[in-house]
DRENDO-1510 file (C-alpha; in Angstrom, 1 decimal, always signed):
<recs>
REC; n; res; u; v; w
REC; 1; MET; +190.4; -252.2; +199.0 .
REC; 2; ALA; +189.2; -248.6; +198.3 .
REC; 3; ASP; +191.6; -246.2; +196.5 .
REC; 4; PRO; +193.8; -244.4; +199.1 .
REC; 5; TYR; +193.1; -240.8; +199.9 .
REC; 6; ASP; +195.5; -238.2; +198.4 .
REC; 7; LEU; +195.5; -236.5; +201.7 .
REC; 8; VAL; +194.2; -237.3; +205.2 .
REC; 9; VAL; +194.1; -234.3; +207.6 .
REC; 10; ILE; +194.1; -235.0; +211.3 .
REC; 11; GLY; +192.3; -232.1; +213.0 .
REC; 12; SER; +189.6; -229.8; +211.7 .
REC; 13; GLY; +190.7; -226.5; +213.2 .
REC; 14; PRO; +191.4; -223.4; +211.0 .
REC; 15; GLY; +194.6; -225.0; +209.7 .
REC; 16; GLY; +193.1; -228.5; +209.1 .
REC; 17; TYR; +189.8; -227.6; +207.6 .
REC; 18; VAL; +191.3; -224.9; +205.3 .
REC; 19; CYS; +194.0; -227.4; +204.1 .
REC; 20; ALA; +191.3; -230.0; +203.4 .
REC; 21; ILE; +189.1; -227.6; +201.5 .
REC; 22; LYS; +191.9; -226.1; +199.4 .
REC; 23; ALA; +193.3; -229.6; +198.6 .
REC; 24; ALA; +189.8; -230.8; +197.5 .
REC; 25; GLN; +189.4; -227.6; +195.4 .
REC; 26; LEU; +192.7; -228.5; +193.7 .
REC; 27; GLY; +191.3; -232.0; +192.8 .
REC; 28; LEU; +192.7; -234.2; +195.5 .
REC; 29; LYS; +190.7; -236.9; +197.3 .
REC; 30; VAL; +190.6; -235.8; +200.9 .
REC; 31; ALA; +189.5; -237.0; +204.4 .
REC; 32; CYS; +189.5; -235.0; +207.6 .
REC; 33; VAL; +189.6; -236.7; +211.0 .
REC; 34; GLU; +188.2; -234.8; +214.0 .
REC; 35; LYS; +188.1; -236.1; +217.6 .
REC; 36; ARG; +185.4; -233.6; +218.7 .
REC; 37; LYS; +181.8; -234.1; +217.9 .
REC; 38; THR; +181.8; -230.9; +215.8 .
REC; 39; TYR; +184.3; -229.5; +213.4 .
REC; 40; GLY; +186.4; -226.4; +213.8 .
REC; 41; GLY; +188.8; -227.3; +216.5 .
REC; 42; THR; +189.6; -225.1; +219.6 .
REC; 43; CYS; +189.2; -221.9; +217.6 .
REC; 44; LEU; +185.6; -222.4; +216.5 .
REC; 45; ASN; +184.4; -224.4; +219.5 .
REC; 46; VAL; +186.0; -222.9; +222.6 .
REC; 47; GLY; +188.5; -220.3; +221.5 .
REC; 48; CYS; +188.4; -217.5; +218.8 .
REC; 49; ILE; +184.8; -217.5; +217.9 .
REC; 50; PRO; +183.0; -217.8; +221.3 .
REC; 51; SER; +185.4; -215.4; +222.9 .
REC; 52; LYS; +184.8; -212.8; +220.2 .
REC; 53; ALA; +181.0; -213.2; +220.6 .
REC; 54; LEU; +181.4; -212.4; +224.3 .
REC; 55; LEU; +183.9; -209.6; +223.7 .
REC; 56; TYR; +181.4; -207.9; +221.4 .
REC; 57; ALA; +178.4; -208.5; +223.6 .
REC; 58; SER; +180.2; -207.3; +226.8 .
REC; 59; GLU; +181.5; -204.2; +225.0 .
REC; 60; ALA; +178.0; -203.3; +223.8 .
REC; 61; PHE; +176.8; -203.8; +227.4 .
REC; 62; ALA; +179.5; -201.5; +228.7 .
REC; 63; GLU; +178.8; -198.8; +226.1 .
REC; 64; ALA; +175.1; -198.9; +226.8 .
REC; 65; GLY; +175.9; -198.2; +230.5 .
REC; 66; HIS; +178.6; -195.6; +230.0 .
REC; 67; SER; +178.8; -193.8; +226.6 .
REC; 68; PHE; +175.4; -194.1; +225.1 .
REC; 69; ALA; +174.2; -191.1; +227.1 .
REC; 70; ASP; +176.9; -188.9; +225.5 .
REC; 71; LEU; +175.3; -189.9; +222.1 .
REC; 72; GLY; +171.9; -188.8; +223.3 .
REC; 73; ILE; +170.7; -192.3; +224.0 .
REC; 74; GLU; +169.4; -192.8; +227.5 .
REC; 75; VAL; +169.1; -196.4; +228.6 .
REC; 76; ALA; +169.5; -198.5; +231.8 .
REC; 77; PRO; +171.0; -201.8; +230.6 .
REC; 78; LYS; +170.4; -204.9; +232.5 .
REC; 79; LEU; +172.6; -208.0; +232.1 .
REC; 80; ASN; +171.0; -211.2; +231.0 .
REC; 81; LEU; +174.0; -213.6; +231.1 .
REC; 82; ASP; +172.0; -216.6; +230.0 .
REC; 83; ARG; +171.0; -214.8; +226.8 .
REC; 84; MET; +174.5; -213.5; +226.2 .
REC; 85; MET; +175.8; -217.1; +226.5 .
REC; 86; GLY; +173.0; -218.1; +224.1 .
REC; 87; HIS; +174.3; -215.6; +221.6 .
REC; 88; LYS; +177.7; -217.1; +221.9 .
REC; 89; ASP; +176.5; -220.6; +221.5 .
REC; 90; LYS; +174.4; -219.7; +218.4 .
REC; 91; THR; +177.5; -218.1; +216.9 .
REC; 92; VAL; +179.6; -221.2; +217.5 .
REC; 93; LYS; +176.9; -223.5; +216.1 .
REC; 94; ALA; +176.6; -221.4; +212.9 .
REC; 95; ASN; +180.3; -221.6; +212.4 .
REC; 96; VAL; +180.8; -225.3; +213.1 .
REC; 97; ASP; +177.8; -226.2; +211.0 .
REC; 98; GLY; +179.3; -224.1; +208.2 .
REC; 99; ILE; +182.4; -226.3; +208.2 .
REC; 100; ALA; +180.3; -229.4; +207.9 .
REC; 101; TYR; +178.5; -227.8; +204.9 .
REC; 102; LEU; +181.8; -226.9; +203.3 .
REC; 103; PHE; +183.1; -230.4; +203.7 .
REC; 104; LYS; +180.0; -231.8; +202.0 .
REC; 105; LYS; +180.2; -229.1; +199.2 .
REC; 106; ASN; +183.8; -230.0; +198.5 .
REC; 107; ARG; +183.3; -233.8; +198.7 .
REC; 108; ILE; +185.6; -234.1; +201.7 .
REC; 109; ASP; +185.0; -237.2; +203.9 .
REC; 110; GLY; +184.7; -235.8; +207.4 .
REC; 111; ILE; +185.3; -238.5; +210.0 .
REC; 112; ILE; +184.5; -238.1; +213.7 .
REC; 113; GLY; +187.0; -240.1; +215.8 .
REC; 114; THR; +190.5; -240.0; +217.2 .
REC; 115; GLY; +193.2; -240.3; +214.6 .
REC; 116; ARG; +196.5; -242.1; +215.1 .
REC; 117; ILE; +199.3; -242.4; +212.6 .
REC; 118; LYS; +200.2; -246.1; +212.1 .
REC; 119; SER; +202.7; -245.5; +209.3 .
REC; 120; ALA; +203.5; -242.9; +206.6 .
REC; 121; GLY; +200.5; -244.2; +204.6 .
REC; 122; GLU; +198.0; -245.2; +207.3 .
REC; 123; VAL; +195.8; -243.3; +209.8 .
REC; 124; GLU; +193.8; -245.4; +212.3 .
REC; 125; VAL; +190.6; -243.7; +213.5 .
REC; 126; THR; +189.0; -244.9; +216.7 .
REC; 127; LYS; +185.3; -244.0; +217.0 .
REC; 128; GLU; +183.4; -243.1; +220.2 .
REC; 129; ASP; +181.9; -246.6; +220.3 .
REC; 130; GLY; +185.3; -248.2; +220.3 .
REC; 131; SER; +185.3; -249.4; +216.7 .
REC; 132; SER; +188.1; -248.4; +214.4 .
REC; 133; GLN; +188.9; -248.1; +210.7 .
REC; 134; THR; +192.2; -247.5; +208.9 .
REC; 135; LEU; +192.5; -244.9; +206.2 .
REC; 136; GLN; +195.1; -245.3; +203.4 .
REC; 137; ALA; +196.8; -242.0; +202.5 .
REC; 138; LYS; +199.4; -240.8; +200.1 .
REC; 139; ALA; +200.0; -237.9; +202.4 .
REC; 140; ILE; +199.1; -237.1; +206.0 .
REC; 141; CYS; +198.8; -233.7; +207.5 .
REC; 142; ILE; +199.0; -233.2; +211.3 .
REC; 143; ALA; +196.8; -230.2; +212.2 .
REC; 144; THR; +196.0; -231.1; +215.8 .
REC; 145; GLY; +196.6; -227.6; +217.2 .
REC; 146; SER; +197.3; -226.8; +220.8 .
REC; 147; GLU; +196.0; -227.2; +224.3 .
REC; 148; VAL; +196.1; -225.3; +227.6 .
REC; 149; ALA; +199.7; -225.2; +228.9 .
REC; 150; GLY; +199.1; -224.4; +232.5 .
REC; 151; ILE; +201.8; -222.6; +234.6 .
REC; 152; PRO; +205.4; -223.7; +233.8 .
REC; 153; GLY; +206.9; -225.6; +236.8 .
REC; 154; LEU; +203.7; -225.6; +238.8 .
REC; 155; ASP; +201.1; -228.3; +239.0 .
REC; 156; VAL; +197.7; -226.7; +238.7 .
REC; 157; THR; +194.4; -228.6; +239.1 .
REC; 158; PHE; +191.7; -227.2; +236.9 .
REC; 159; ASP; +188.2; -227.9; +238.4 .
REC; 160; GLU; +186.8; -225.5; +235.6 .
REC; 161; THR; +184.6; -224.0; +238.2 .
REC; 162; THR; +186.8; -221.9; +240.5 .
REC; 163; ILE; +190.2; -222.6; +238.8 .
REC; 164; VAL; +189.5; -222.4; +235.1 .
REC; 165; SER; +191.3; -222.5; +231.8 .
REC; 166; SER; +190.5; -220.3; +228.8 .
REC; 167; ASP; +188.4; -223.2; +227.4 .
REC; 168; HIS; +185.9; -222.8; +230.3 .
REC; 169; ALA; +186.2; -219.1; +231.1 .
REC; 170; ILE; +183.8; -218.5; +228.2 .
REC; 171; ALA; +181.0; -220.4; +230.0 .
REC; 172; LEU; +180.9; -219.2; +233.6 .
REC; 173; PRO; +177.4; -219.6; +235.0 .
REC; 174; LYS; +177.5; -216.2; +236.7 .
REC; 175; VAL; +179.6; -213.1; +236.9 .
REC; 176; PRO; +182.2; -213.5; +239.7 .
REC; 177; LYS; +182.6; -210.6; +242.1 .
REC; 178; THR; +186.4; -211.1; +241.9 .
REC; 179; MET; +188.7; -212.7; +239.4 .
REC; 180; VAL; +192.4; -213.2; +239.2 .
REC; 181; VAL; +193.8; -213.7; +235.8 .
REC; 182; VAL; +197.2; -215.4; +235.7 .
REC; 183; GLY; +198.9; -214.2; +232.5 .
REC; 184; GLY; +198.9; -210.8; +230.8 .
REC; 185; GLY; +198.9; -212.1; +227.3 .
REC; 186; VAL; +196.2; -212.0; +224.6 .
REC; 187; ILE; +193.9; -214.7; +226.1 .
REC; 188; GLY; +194.1; -213.4; +229.6 .
REC; 189; LEU; +193.5; -209.8; +228.7 .
REC; 190; GLU; +190.6; -210.6; +226.3 .
REC; 191; LEU; +188.7; -212.8; +228.7 .
REC; 192; GLY; +189.6; -210.7; +231.7 .
REC; 193; SER; +188.2; -207.6; +230.0 .
REC; 194; VAL; +185.0; -209.5; +229.2 .
REC; 195; TRP; +184.3; -210.3; +232.9 .
REC; 196; ALA; +185.5; -206.9; +234.0 .
REC; 197; ARG; +182.9; -205.2; +231.7 .
REC; 198; LEU; +180.2; -207.4; +233.1 .
REC; 199; GLY; +181.0; -206.4; +236.7 .
REC; 200; ALA; +183.9; -208.5; +238.0 .
REC; 201; ASP; +186.8; -206.9; +239.9 .
REC; 202; VAL; +189.7; -208.3; +237.8 .
REC; 203; THR; +193.4; -208.5; +238.8 .
REC; 204; VAL; +196.0; -209.6; +236.3 .
REC; 205; VAL; +199.2; -211.2; +237.5 .
REC; 206; GLU; +202.0; -211.3; +234.9 .
REC; 207; PHE; +205.5; -212.7; +235.1 .
REC; 208; LEU; +207.0; -210.1; +232.8 .
REC; 209; ASP; +207.2; -206.4; +233.5 .
REC; 210; LYS; +204.8; -205.6; +230.7 .
REC; 211; VAL; +201.5; -206.9; +229.3 .
REC; 212; LEU; +201.4; -208.5; +225.8 .
REC; 213; GLY; +205.1; -209.6; +226.0 .
REC; 214; PRO; +206.1; -209.5; +222.3 .
REC; 215; MET; +204.2; -206.3; +221.6 .
REC; 216; ASP; +205.8; -203.0; +220.9 .
REC; 217; GLN; +206.7; -201.4; +224.2 .
REC; 218; GLU; +205.0; -198.0; +223.6 .
REC; 219; VAL; +201.8; -199.7; +222.5 .
REC; 220; SER; +201.9; -202.1; +225.5 .
REC; 221; THR; +202.4; -199.2; +228.0 .
REC; 222; ALA; +199.5; -197.1; +226.5 .
REC; 223; PHE; +197.2; -200.2; +226.3 .
REC; 224; GLN; +197.8; -201.1; +229.9 .
REC; 225; LYS; +196.9; -197.5; +231.0 .
REC; 226; LEU; +193.6; -197.8; +229.1 .
REC; 227; LEU; +192.8; -201.1; +230.8 .
REC; 228; VAL; +193.5; -199.6; +234.2 .
REC; 229; LYS; +191.0; -196.8; +233.4 .
REC; 230; GLN; +188.5; -199.5; +232.7 .
REC; 231; GLY; +189.0; -201.0; +236.2 .
REC; 232; LEU; +191.6; -203.8; +235.7 .
REC; 233; THR; +194.4; -204.0; +238.2 .
REC; 234; PHE; +197.9; -205.3; +237.3 .
REC; 235; ARG; +200.6; -207.0; +239.3 .
REC; 236; LEU; +203.6; -207.1; +236.9 .
REC; 237; GLY; +206.9; -208.8; +237.4 .
REC; 238; ALA; +205.2; -211.4; +239.6 .
REC; 239; LYS; +206.1; -215.1; +239.6 .
REC; 240; VAL; +203.1; -217.3; +240.6 .
REC; 241; THR; +204.2; -220.0; +243.0 .
REC; 242; GLY; +200.8; -221.4; +243.9 .
REC; 243; VAL; +197.2; -221.7; +242.8 .
REC; 244; ALA; +194.8; -223.4; +245.2 .
REC; 245; LYS; +191.1; -223.9; +246.0 .
REC; 246; THR; +189.9; -222.2; +249.1 .
REC; 247; ARG; +186.6; -222.4; +251.1 .
REC; 248; LYS; +185.2; -219.4; +249.3 .
REC; 249; GLY; +186.9; -219.8; +245.9 .
REC; 250; ALA; +190.5; -219.9; +244.9 .
REC; 251; SER; +193.8; -218.2; +245.7 .
REC; 252; VAL; +196.9; -217.2; +243.8 .
REC; 253; THR; +200.3; -216.8; +245.6 .
REC; 254; PHE; +203.1; -214.9; +243.8 .
REC; 255; GLU; +206.4; -213.2; +244.6 .
REC; 256; PRO; +208.2; -210.4; +242.9 .
REC; 257; VAL; +210.6; -211.7; +240.1 .
REC; 258; LYS; +213.3; -209.3; +241.3 .
REC; 259; GLY; +212.9; -210.4; +245.0 .
REC; 260; GLY; +210.6; -209.6; +247.8 .
REC; 261; GLU; +207.8; -210.9; +250.0 .
REC; 262; ALA; +205.3; -213.3; +248.7 .
REC; 263; GLU; +201.7; -212.2; +248.4 .
REC; 264; THR; +198.4; -214.1; +248.2 .
REC; 265; ILE; +195.2; -212.9; +246.5 .
REC; 266; GLU; +191.9; -214.7; +246.9 .
REC; 267; ALA; +189.1; -214.5; +244.3 .
REC; 268; ASP; +185.8; -216.2; +243.4 .
REC; 269; VAL; +187.4; -217.4; +240.1 .
REC; 270; VAL; +191.0; -217.8; +239.0 .
REC; 271; LEU; +191.6; -217.9; +235.3 .
REC; 272; VAL; +195.0; -219.4; +234.3 .
REC; 273; ALA; +195.8; -218.0; +230.9 .
REC; 274; THR; +199.6; -218.6; +230.5 .
REC; 275; GLY; +199.6; -219.8; +227.0 .
REC; 276; ARG; +199.2; -223.0; +225.0 .
REC; 277; LYS; +201.3; -226.0; +224.0 .
REC; 278; PRO; +201.3; -228.2; +220.9 .
REC; 279; TYR; +198.8; -231.1; +221.1 .
REC; 280; THR; +200.5; -234.4; +220.1 .
REC; 281; GLU; +199.1; -236.8; +222.6 .
REC; 282; GLY; +198.0; -240.2; +221.2 .
REC; 283; LEU; +199.1; -239.4; +217.6 .
REC; 284; GLY; +201.7; -242.2; +217.5 .
REC; 285; LEU; +204.4; -239.8; +216.4 .
REC; 286; ALA; +207.2; -241.6; +218.2 .
REC; 287; ASP; +206.3; -245.0; +216.7 .
REC; 288; ALA; +206.0; -243.4; +213.2 .
REC; 289; GLY; +209.4; -241.8; +213.6 .
REC; 290; VAL; +208.1; -238.2; +213.5 .
REC; 291; ALA; +210.6; -235.9; +215.3 .
REC; 292; LEU; +209.7; -233.2; +217.8 .
REC; 293; ASP; +211.8; -230.3; +218.8 .
REC; 294; GLU; +212.8; -229.3; +222.4 .
REC; 295; ARG; +209.5; -227.5; +222.9 .
REC; 296; GLY; +207.4; -230.5; +221.9 .
REC; 297; ARG; +206.6; -229.1; +218.4 .
REC; 298; VAL; +206.6; -231.2; +215.3 .
REC; 299; GLU; +209.8; -230.5; +213.3 .
REC; 300; ILE; +209.2; -229.5; +209.7 .
REC; 301; ASP; +211.2; -228.2; +206.7 .
REC; 302; GLN; +210.3; -225.2; +204.6 .
REC; 303; HIS; +207.7; -227.3; +202.8 .
REC; 304; PHE; +205.9; -228.4; +206.0 .
REC; 305; LYS; +207.4; -232.0; +205.7 .
REC; 306; THR; +208.2; -233.8; +208.9 .
REC; 307; SER; +211.2; -236.1; +209.4 .
REC; 308; VAL; +209.1; -238.8; +207.7 .
REC; 309; ASP; +208.3; -238.7; +204.0 .
REC; 310; GLY; +204.6; -238.3; +203.3 .
REC; 311; ILE; +203.8; -236.8; +206.7 .
REC; 312; TYR; +203.4; -233.1; +207.1 .
REC; 313; ALA; +202.4; -230.7; +209.8 .
REC; 314; ILE; +200.9; -227.1; +210.1 .
REC; 315; GLY; +199.5; -224.7; +212.6 .
REC; 316; ASP; +199.9; -224.6; +216.4 .
REC; 317; VAL; +201.6; -227.9; +216.5 .
REC; 318; VAL; +204.7; -226.5; +214.6 .
REC; 319; LYS; +207.0; -223.6; +215.1 .
REC; 320; GLY; +205.8; -220.0; +214.9 .
REC; 321; ALA; +203.0; -217.9; +216.3 .
REC; 322; MET; +199.9; -219.8; +217.5 .
REC; 323; LEU; +197.4; -217.9; +215.3 .
REC; 324; ALA; +194.4; -219.3; +213.5 .
REC; 325; HIS; +195.2; -217.3; +210.3 .
REC; 326; LYS; +198.8; -218.4; +210.3 .
REC; 327; ALA; +197.5; -222.0; +210.4 .
REC; 328; GLU; +195.1; -221.2; +207.6 .
REC; 329; ASP; +197.9; -219.7; +205.4 .
REC; 330; GLU; +200.0; -222.9; +206.1 .
REC; 331; GLY; +197.0; -225.1; +205.2 .
REC; 332; VAL; +196.6; -223.4; +201.8 .
REC; 333; ALA; +200.3; -223.5; +201.1 .
REC; 334; LEU; +200.6; -227.2; +201.9 .
REC; 335; ALA; +197.6; -228.1; +199.8 .
REC; 336; GLU; +199.1; -226.2; +196.9 .
REC; 337; ILE; +202.5; -228.0; +197.4 .
REC; 338; LEU; +200.8; -231.4; +197.4 .
REC; 339; ALA; +198.9; -230.5; +194.2 .
REC; 340; GLY; +202.2; -229.6; +192.5 .
REC; 341; GLN; +202.0; -225.9; +192.9 .
REC; 342; SER; +204.3; -223.4; +194.7 .
REC; 343; GLY; +202.7; -222.8; +198.1 .
REC; 344; HIS; +204.4; -220.2; +200.3 .
REC; 345; VAL; +203.8; -218.3; +203.5 .
REC; 346; ASN; +205.4; -214.9; +204.2 .
REC; 347; TYR; +205.8; -215.0; +208.0 .
REC; 348; ASP; +207.0; -211.4; +208.1 .
REC; 349; ALA; +203.5; -210.2; +207.1 .
REC; 350; ILE; +201.3; -212.1; +209.5 .
REC; 351; PRO; +199.2; -209.8; +211.7 .
REC; 352; SER; +198.4; -210.3; +215.3 .
REC; 353; VAL; +195.3; -208.9; +217.0 .
REC; 354; VAL; +194.0; -208.4; +220.6 .
REC; 355; TYR; +190.2; -208.1; +220.5 .
REC; 356; THR; +189.8; -206.0; +223.6 .
REC; 357; SER; +188.3; -202.5; +223.7 .
REC; 358; PRO; +190.1; -200.8; +222.2 .
REC; 359; GLU; +191.7; -203.4; +220.0 .
REC; 360; VAL; +195.5; -203.8; +219.5 .
REC; 361; ALA; +196.9; -205.0; +216.2 .
REC; 362; SER; +200.4; -205.4; +214.9 .
REC; 363; VAL; +202.3; -206.7; +211.9 .
REC; 364; GLY; +206.0; -206.8; +211.3 .
REC; 365; ARG; +208.7; -205.7; +213.6 .
REC; 366; THR; +208.6; -203.6; +216.8 .
REC; 367; GLU; +210.9; -200.8; +217.7 .
REC; 368; GLU; +212.7; -203.0; +220.1 .
REC; 369; GLU; +213.4; -205.6; +217.5 .
REC; 370; LEU; +214.7; -203.0; +215.0 .
REC; 371; LYS; +217.0; -201.5; +217.6 .
REC; 372; LYS; +218.3; -205.0; +218.6 .
REC; 373; ALA; +218.9; -205.8; +214.9 .
REC; 374; GLY; +220.8; -202.5; +214.4 .
REC; 375; ILE; +218.4; -201.3; +211.7 .
REC; 376; ASP; +218.1; -197.6; +211.1 .
REC; 377; TYR; +214.4; -196.7; +211.0 .
REC; 378; LYS; +212.0; -193.8; +211.2 .
REC; 379; VAL; +208.7; -193.5; +213.0 .
REC; 380; GLY; +205.4; -192.0; +212.0 .
REC; 381; LYS; +202.6; -191.7; +214.5 .
REC; 382; PHE; +199.1; -190.3; +214.4 .
REC; 383; PRO; +196.5; -190.3; +217.3 .
REC; 384; PHE; +192.9; -191.2; +216.9 .
REC; 385; MET; +192.1; -188.1; +218.9 .
REC; 386; ALA; +192.8; -186.1; +215.7 .
REC; 387; ASN; +190.7; -188.4; +213.5 .
REC; 388; GLY; +187.2; -186.9; +212.6 .
REC; 389; ARG; +185.4; -190.3; +212.4 .
REC; 390; ALA; +186.9; -191.4; +215.8 .
REC; 391; ARG; +185.6; -188.2; +217.4 .
REC; 392; ALA; +182.1; -188.8; +216.0 .
REC; 393; MET; +182.2; -192.4; +217.4 .
REC; 394; LEU; +183.6; -191.4; +220.8 .
REC; 395; LYS; +186.5; -193.8; +220.0 .
REC; 396; THR; +189.5; -191.5; +220.3 .
REC; 397; ASP; +191.8; -193.7; +222.5 .
REC; 398; GLY; +195.0; -194.9; +220.9 .
REC; 399; PHE; +197.2; -194.2; +217.8 .
REC; 400; VAL; +198.7; -195.7; +214.7 .
REC; 401; LYS; +202.5; -196.2; +214.5 .
REC; 402; VAL; +204.4; -196.9; +211.3 .
REC; 403; LEU; +208.0; -198.0; +211.3 .
REC; 404; ALA; +209.9; -197.7; +208.0 .
REC; 405; ASP; +213.5; -198.2; +206.9 .
REC; 406; ALA; +215.3; -194.9; +207.1 .
REC; 407; ARG; +217.1; -195.4; +203.8 .
REC; 408; THR; +214.5; -197.1; +201.5 .
REC; 409; ASP; +211.2; -196.1; +203.3 .
REC; 410; ARG; +210.1; -199.7; +203.1 .
REC; 411; VAL; +207.6; -200.4; +205.9 .
REC; 412; LEU; +209.0; -202.8; +208.4 .
REC; 413; GLY; +206.2; -202.8; +211.0 .
REC; 414; VAL; +202.8; -201.2; +211.8 .
REC; 415; HIS; +201.2; -201.1; +215.2 .
REC; 416; VAL; +197.6; -199.9; +216.0 .
REC; 417; LEU; +196.0; -199.3; +219.3 .
REC; 418; GLY; +192.4; -198.2; +218.8 .
REC; 419; ALA; +188.9; -198.9; +217.6 .
REC; 420; GLY; +188.8; -201.4; +214.7 .
REC; 421; ALA; +192.6; -202.0; +214.8 .
REC; 422; GLY; +192.0; -205.7; +213.9 .
REC; 423; ASP; +190.5; -204.6; +210.6 .
REC; 424; LEU; +192.8; -201.7; +209.9 .
REC; 425; ILE; +195.9; -203.8; +210.2 .
REC; 426; ALA; +195.0; -205.7; +207.0 .
REC; 427; GLU; +195.9; -202.6; +205.0 .
REC; 428; ALA; +199.4; -202.7; +206.6 .
REC; 429; ALA; +199.8; -206.4; +206.0 .
REC; 430; LEU; +198.9; -206.0; +202.3 .
REC; 431; LEU; +201.4; -203.1; +202.0 .
REC; 432; MET; +204.1; -205.2; +203.5 .
REC; 433; GLU; +203.3; -208.2; +201.4 .
REC; 434; PHE; +204.2; -206.2; +198.3 .
REC; 435; GLY; +207.2; -204.5; +199.9 .
REC; 436; GLY; +205.5; -201.1; +200.0 .
REC; 437; ALA; +206.9; -197.9; +201.4 .
REC; 438; SER; +205.3; -195.4; +203.8 .
REC; 439; GLU; +205.0; -193.0; +200.9 .
REC; 440; ASP; +203.0; -195.6; +199.0 .
REC; 441; LEU; +200.5; -195.7; +201.8 .
REC; 442; ALA; +200.4; -192.0; +202.3 .
REC; 443; ARG; +199.7; -191.3; +198.6 .
REC; 444; THR; +196.9; -193.8; +198.5 .
REC; 445; SER; +193.5; -192.1; +198.7 .
REC; 446; HIS; +191.5; -193.0; +201.8 .
REC; 447; ALA; +187.8; -192.3; +202.1 .
REC; 448; HIS; +186.8; -189.5; +204.4 .
REC; 449; PRO; +185.7; -189.6; +207.1 .
REC; 450; THR; +187.1; -193.1; +208.1 .
REC; 451; LEU; +189.3; -194.5; +210.9 .
REC; 452; SER; +191.6; -195.7; +208.1 .
REC; 453; GLU; +192.7; -192.1; +207.6 .
REC; 454; ALA; +194.7; -192.5; +210.7 .
REC; 455; MET; +196.8; -195.1; +208.9 .
REC; 456; ARG; +197.4; -192.7; +206.1 .
REC; 457; GLU; +198.4; -189.9; +208.4 .
REC; 458; ALA; +200.8; -192.1; +210.3 .
REC; 459; ALA; +202.4; -193.0; +207.0 .
REC; 460; PHE; +202.6; -189.3; +206.1 .
REC; 461; ALA; +204.3; -188.7; +209.4 .
REC; 462; ALA; +206.9; -191.4; +208.6 .
REC; 463; PHE; +208.1; -190.1; +205.2 .
REC; 464; ALA; +207.1; -186.4; +205.5 .
REC; 465; LYS; +204.7; -184.7; +207.8 .
REC; 466; PRO; +201.1; -185.5; +208.9 .
REC; 467; ILE; +198.4; -183.2; +207.6 .
REC; 468; HIS; +196.0; -183.0; +210.5 .
REC; 469; ILE; +198.3; -182.4; +213.5 .
</recs>
């Protein structure tokens, strides 16, 4: 019998492949099992990567048709959806091929097949042809991610043509004239904005009375107004009671959460984007004794260990935000722990980004959370309208908002609505990782002219006064 693996990872998404690579770099013998034909999980194959390719391409298309003229560039853009989808597919292929290369480089055994835990030390892998093999493992990592959740309490049949999930909304064969998006969260707004920019009439139906539920209220309100200016329509505080196919497409029936008459909207395509749920089907967790919590997530301790010694779990399948980079951080930390080091994740400094136009990014606490916790805080804000680089780029929508402890000045949260927010938020995350204050950020020299100066000015506004307003 061959020597057992030090670690077998089930799932090759951002959490799984990063955990496998880091463990191999630390000298462990590693295998990674993936049920898809390509590595990368949901994120690289049908989620983060392809959606960002379409977001960027559709944004460029919209800019060419609307704002290029103001820059002195006169063009008449014509949409070639097939080529845009080709760009998306090439991007996906480059990324998944990259994972295969990294596995080979780090001497990781990548195994295509469906993994099932037989015991704390065994993973059975069933291949596409029906054959199987059993891997011996000193440690097993469950990194199987999440799947489309559907609408709670409502049985929705996805035909992936007229009633589609986020997995298939990235591959529509043509631009629908009308689209209803069920869910005003990150996925719904990102994909809804893609098709709106390409010409669809998009209506978003959301159960809550705001978009981006957990987001800072001020940011959420300002962001929604910008999306309305871009042509999206919103029906907030609406409970969806039915989604059905019709002769011409599909329909969504909803009623006001606070009471009132039901309403039905028909559209060519209905995108159901109401979140995701942990993927644990077929893993054999019950037989292995691995406990799940009330939401179907794998229960873990502070070291990612499940209720069974030798079995660990990370990423979307466990508690916490369903974010690719959160899964990556956990993958690195677990690999370090298994190698005898002190792996750790600071969950208070994990950023969240919405890749719309403009982008929305956040790290740390919102004003609402600080008020609820009874924490005395101060606010510093700075608009991109007053930023020289933003003016030059015609990207003046939005603002930066810094929340700091009123007594210590330690930064507790940063929220950015504007161009490049997803990149700018890294500066705030780094500051918070080291317990920095708003004065620390304000006194750090920032290159001029850059969008990052808005971060500095907001920090100035938190501990003293901004310079440029």
